[in-house]
N, C-alpha and C positions, 0 to 999 in steps of 0.2 A: 272601577269605583272611584268617586270623588268624595272625599271626606274631610271634615274639620276645616271648612272654608269659612273665612270671616271677611266681609267687605265693610269698610267704614268710610263714610263720606264719599261714596263712589257714584258714578253715573255711567251706565252703559246704554248707548243709543245705536240703532241701526235703521236703515231704510232700504226699500226695494223689495222685489219679489222674493219670497221665502227667506227673508233676512231675520233668522231667529237670533235671539239674544237671551242670556241668562247669567245670573250669578250662581255659580256651581256647575253650570253646563249649558251650552246653547247648541241648537241644531238637533241632529238625529243622534240621541244618546242611548246607548244600550248599557244597562248596568244599574248601579245604585248611586244616588246622591244622598249623602247623610250628613247630619250635624252642620247644616249650613246656616250662618247668621248674617244678616244684613242690618246695619245700623245707619240711619240717616242716608239711605241709598236708594236709587231709582234705576228701573230698567224699562226702556221704552222702544217700541218698534213702530214703523209705519210701512204700509205697503201690503200687497195681496199675499195671503198665506204667511204672514210674519207673526210670530208669537214670541212673547216675553214672559219671564218669570224669575222669581228668586228660588233657587233650588233647581231650576232648569227652565229652558225655553225651547220650544220646538217639540219634536216627536221623541218618545222614549220607546224602549224595547217592545212594548205592547202596542205601539202606535196610538197611545192615548195621551192627551195633554194633562199635566198635573194641574190640580186646582190651585188657584191663586186667590187668596182671601181678599175681600174688599177692605180698603183702608178706611 
């Protein structure tokens, strides 16, 4: 479990094949990501099969991506 994470004025960037990134978790995460807050922060990926998110980026235990709301 990843819990009570706060990112302020942060930037996470990756590039390349399967270069997942996330605030709270990135990559193949099994478990729970809870109570994650991002203030003035961005997460960005580029490349084939690269996913990004706040709360997590990549695949989670059920192999489904978390929804990321539009800004």
